[in-house]
C-alpha positions, 0 to 999 in steps of 0.5 A, a space after each residue: 397408473 393414472 394421476 389425478 389433476 390434483 396430484 399433477 398440480 401438486 407435483 408441478 408446484 413441488 418442482 417449481 418450489 424446489 427450483 425456487 429454493 435451489 435458485 435462492 440458495 445459489 443466489 445467497 451463496 454467490 452473494 456471500 462469495 461476492 461480499 467476501 471478495 469485496 471485503 478482502 479488497 477493501 481491507 487490503 486497499 484501506 490498509 495500503 492507504 493507511 500504511 502509505 500515509 504512515 510511510 510518507 510521514 516517516 519519510 518526511 520526518 527523515 528528510 526533515 531530520 537529514 536537512 537539519 543535521 546537515 546544517 546543524 550537525 547535531 547527533 540528536 537530529 541524526 538519531 531522529 533520522 535513524 528512528 524515522 528510517 526504522 519506521 520507514 523500513 518497518 512500514 515498507 516491509 508491512 506494505 510489501 507483505 500485504 501487496 496483492 498484485 505484481 504491480 504493487 509489489 513492483 512499485 514497493 520494490 522501486 520505493 525500497 530501491 530509491 530509499 536504499 539509494 537515498 540512505 547510502 547518499 546520506 550515509 556518505 554525506 555524514 561520513 564527509 561531515 564527520 571527517 570535516 572533509 569537503 565534498 560535492 554537496 550540490 551533487 549529493 543534494 541533486 541525487 537525494 532529490 531524485 531518490 526522494 522524488 522517486 519515492 514520493 511518485 511511487 507512493 502516490 501511484 500506489 495510493 492512487 491505485 488503491 483509492 481507485 480500487 476502493 472508491 471507483 466513483 470518487 472524483 479527486 
């Protein structure tokens, strides 16, 4: 069977049209996957940045209440400290649950360890204050400052990495 020129042209154009449709569908599917991945990354990084701000505020509130309590020994200040601690722990657990890389989990576990250290130092200090016993206040202050520095440095590193992922061309 011999095909006419018209039928050969029609078959050729049909094949080209089918190839163009296939390439178009493939491109649309890949762009959809890319959009989903990008949206996921932005969602995670933006949530990490948001929680980092909240956890920093809670930690600064904790430090403020701790320092005021040591000076004034007012139970209301201690209660504020405990409330800020609860907020800190809640935000930290949320951050750990959304951390998507081992590096982020490691940073957050380091924050958790520093916070436990800070908390235990303050608890010991409160026991001394409530018992009206003398204690090495300078040593406690230095140890708490180390823990505070570790927390803030780890949180800053976490935020910097999230901002770098979210806004790679933003020069800060």
